[in-house]
N, C-alpha and C positions, 0 to 999 in steps of 0.2 A: 504493500499499499504506500503510495507516494502522496504526502500531505504538504501543501504549500499555501502561504498567505499572500493575498494580492491587495493592493490599495490603489483606488482610482477615483476620480472626481464623480463619476456616476456609475450606477449598476450596469448599464449596458457596456460601458468601457471596461469595467471589471470583468464581465462575462466574456468579453472578447479576448482579454488577457488569458483567462482560464482556458477557453476553447483553443487558443493558439498554442499554448504550451502543454496542456494536459490532454487535449482531444475532446471530442464530443461526448465520450463515456464518463467524463468526470462528474462527480457529485459534489454538491455544496454542503459542507459540514456546519458552517456557521457564517453569518454576516451581521454587521452592525454599522451604524453611523458614527464616525469619529471626527474630531476637530484636528486639523494639522497646520503646522506653520504659524505665521503671525509674528508680531513683535510686541513685547511687553503685554502679552495677553490680548492684543488687538489685531484686527484684520485676519483672524483665523478662518480657514476655509473648511467647509464640510466635505468629507470624503467617505466613501464606502469601503469597508474592509471585509474581505471574503476569504474564508478558509475553505479550500477545495482539496479533494482527494481523488485518486485514480488507481486502479489496479493495473500495473503494467502489462500483466498477462491478458486481461480483457481488452486492454487498449491497443494490443499489438497489431491487430488487423487494421486499425485506422491510422497507423503511422506510415509516413512515406517509405517506399521500398528501399530507398538509399539509406534509411536510418537503421543502423544495427541495433538489435534488441538483445541486451545482456541481462539474463536472469540473475538477480542477486538475492541472497537471503535477507529477509526483513530484519532490520536492526531492532534491538529491544527497546530503544528510546522511541522510535516511531510507533511501534506497537503499543507501548504504554501511553503515548500521546493520544493515539486514536481511541483507545479504550476509555481514557479519561474524558475525552470530548463526548463520546457516545453515552457515557454514564450520566452526563449533565443534561442530556436531551430531555425536552418536555413536549407536551402536546403542541404548544405554540411553535416550538422549534421544529417539530415534524412538519407542521403546516408550512412554515417558511421554506423548509427544505424542498418540499414537493413543488411549491411555486417556482423556486429558482431552478429546479431540475427542468420544469416545463419551459422556463425562459430559455435554457440552453438548447433544448430540443428545437426551439423556434429560431435560433440564431442564424442557421443556414437559410431558412425559408424567408425570414423577414429581417431587414436591416434595422428596423425599429421595433423593439419589443419590450414591454414593461410587465410588471406584475399583473395578474389577470384582471382585477377590477379597473386598473388604470389603462391597461391595454384596451378594454372594452370601451372606455370613454374616448380613447384616441381613435379607435376605429369608427365610433359614432361621429366624431368631427370630420373624419375623412369622408364618411358617407354623406355628410352635409355639404360636401364639395368645398371644404376649407382646404387651403394649400397645406402641403406637408410641412413646410417651414413654420407657418403660423401655428398649426396644430401642435407641433413639438414644443414651441415656446409657451403654449398655454398649458400643456400637460406636464412640462418639467417641474413647475413648483409643487405638483402633487406628490412627487417622490419623497421629499422630506417629510411631508405630513404622513404619508403612508408608513414610512419606516420608524417614525416616532409615535405613531398612534398606539393607544392602549387597547389592545384587542383586535379582532378581525375588522377589515375595512370592506364595505360592500360597494357594488357598482353605483348604487343610488347615492351613497355618501360621496363618491368621486365626482358624480354628476353635479352635486351641490357645490363641491369645491370649484369645479369648472365655472359654474355660475359666478362665484365670487371672484375668480381670476378675471373673467370677462368684464365684470362690473368695474374692477379696478382699471383694466385696459381702456375702457370706454369712458372713464370718469370725466375726461376734458373734452369730449365730443359733444357738439351742440345738438339737442333734440328738441322737437316741438315745432308747431306751425308758425305762420307769418305773425309778426308782432306789430304790424301796422306803423312801424317806425319810418317806412318808406312808402310814398304814394304809388310809385309805379313798380309792379312786380312782373318780371318777364319769366316765361316758362319755355325752356328749350329742351331738345332731345331728338333722338332719331324717329323715323316714321314707324308707326304701329305700336308705340308704347302706351298710347292713351292720353296724350297731352290735353287735347280739347275737353274730353270728358272730365279729366282731373281739374281743369280750370273751372269748369261748371260747378263741380263739387265744392271747390274752395270759395267760389263766389256765393254759392247757396248758404254755406256756413257763415260767411261774412254778413250776408243780408239777414238771415233768419236768426242766427244765434248772437251775433255781435252788433246787430243793428247799424251796420255800416252802409254808406252810399257806395255803390259799385258800378264800374263801367268796363267795357271790353274794347281792346284794339286787337285786330288780327292782321298779321303780315303773311299769313299762309295763303297766298293767292295762287299757289300752284295747284290746289285742289278746290274746285268749286264746292264739292261736298263738305269740306271742312268749314267754309265760310257759312254755308247754309245750316250746318249743325250748330255753330256757335250763335248764329242768329236765332235759331229755335230756342236755345237755352236763354238768350238775352230776352226774348219775348215772354218766356214763362216767368223769369225772375223780374221782369219789368225794369230792365237796365238797358242803357244806350250801348251801341256798338259802332265802332269806326273801322273801316277797311283801309289798310295802307298798302298801296302798290309801289311806293317809292319812299325814299328818305324824306322828301318834302311832305308826302302824305302823312308820314309818321309824326313829324314835328307839328303839323297842323292838327292832327288828332289829339296830341298831348295838350295843345293849347285850348282846344274845345273842352276837354275833360278836366281842367285844372281844379274845378270845384269839388270833385269827388274824393271820398276818403281813400278808395282803393281802385286802381286801374290795372287790370290784368291783361298782359300782352301775350297773345298766342302766336307762336312762331312756326315757320314752315318745318315740317318733318322731312328730311331728305336722307339719302345714304350717308351715314356718318363717316364712311371710309373715303368719301370724296373731300379732299382738303379745301376745295373751293366753297363748300357748303358754309363753313364757319366764316370764311372771309366775306361771302355774300351777306350772311347774317349781320356781320358787324357793319356793313355798309347801310343796311336798312334800319337797324336798331341801335339806339344810343345806350351803351353799356357804361355809364358814368356812375359816380358815387351817389347820385340821388335815386338810384334804383336798386332793387334786389333781383337776383337771378337764381332760379331753381332748375336744376337738371333732372329730368324725368327718365328713369330707367325701369326696365321690366325685370321682376325677380325671376322670370323664366328664361332670361338670357343666359348664355354661357359666361362663365367667370372671365375668360379672356376677352370676350366681346365687351362686357361691362368696363373692364380696364381700358380697352381700346377706345370706347366711346368717351370715357372720362378724359383720356389723354387728348382726344381730338377737340374737346370743348374746353380744355384747360386754358386756352388763350382768352376765354371769357371769365370774368370773376364770378365763380360759382359760390353762392352762399351756402346752400344746402342741397341734398338730394331728395327726390321723391320717388318712392318705389311702388310700382303698380303690379297688379296680378298676384298679389300675395296669396290669394285663394287657389291659385293654379299650380302651386309647387309646395313641397315639404322640405326643401333644401335651402338653407339661408346662410351656409358657411361662406359663400362667395360674397354676400352683402357685408358680413363682418370683415372679411379679407380687404374688400375694396375701401371701406371707410377708415380702417386702421392704417392701411398702406398710404393713403392719401390725406389722412387726418381730416376727414370730412364728417359732417353731421347729417342727420335725416330729419326732414320736416314732416312728411306725411307717408302713410302706408294706405294703399287702396286695395280693396278686396272684393270688387264686383263692379257691375255697370250702373247700379242704381244711384240716381242723383236725388238728394244729397247724402244719402245714408252711408254708402260704401266707402268711407274714408275716415281715418282716425289719425290724430296727431301722434307721431312717433315718440317713443320713450326708450330709455335704456332697458327698463324692465321688460317691456314688450318684446324688444329685439332678442334679449337674452332668453326669454321664455320660448321663442321660436326655435332656439338651438337646443335647450336642455329641458324645457317644460314637458314636452310630450314624452321624452324618455323617463323623466321622473314619475309622471302619471302612470306609465306602463309598469314601472317597478313597484310603485305603491299599491297598485290594484292586483298585483300577482301574488 
């Protein structure tokens, strides 16, 4: 029996050391969290200490052909050390041993593997289409909690921890709807995401809930149907609408509507991959400091497409995002990815076509619940 101690910053790194030196048939006899380094008691770093063992005879088949295998009699000191460690084993120790053995079995198949309940949360984040990099940074803080917890840790407990980590990561992101600090609000985005319907919902809330005077300007002159749709909403809400075919029309419309509390500007939806689109938009619409601009994205879009859309519109000062079609998907990892990567906030989430009902002001808790809430509910009911 060959017994050796390994120290590494993380459990996966320690497991890689064990597997590299002792082979995949090695078993973990003991592991613990230790503090290492530092100066005068400060700046100490947390490390994982693992004691592993392997039987050279059992491991012979897994060693490289070029490695000679020499059978040696077991020394009495190693035998005594192994027996002493086994004598101190408890039920908790056995549970940890089994988990770490499972971890080693997965090392070849998966480059990222954690203790079972943490691995389940990591895989859930990946199923939510969160990037591998962000999922790792969110899961990593759970390891210290797991190895210092008193008693077994369940998957539902790990999911609650994930919620706390996300809450901290999103602490400085701005959530919530328009604050009426700016009179003119522009809504931009690619075609097909539901900009016009979203504008109607925001207008309806402003009129019915906040008692604001509202008006519309549309620059979406590429589609007659879009103009007629917004005119229909304007008629229902009894608010004025101006159509701007040029920069001159846009400025005239703004002058006409100066007395209104809120003027919502609907912009043309075009192919976001066409660089000329944003340039043309800037020619027609005035994106100065006296306005706010919201970028509308669909939750059903691919994560890469959402990032590409934002990059294309980044030349415009975007205040917050609006996500539509929340009811058409169960995967929100891409949304988290996008707003953390670009330090963005979310104003609204829309979940249907009904005006004015299917829109809610976004919040940190609502977004986090989309990621972990359903999983927690499943666990609690089982």
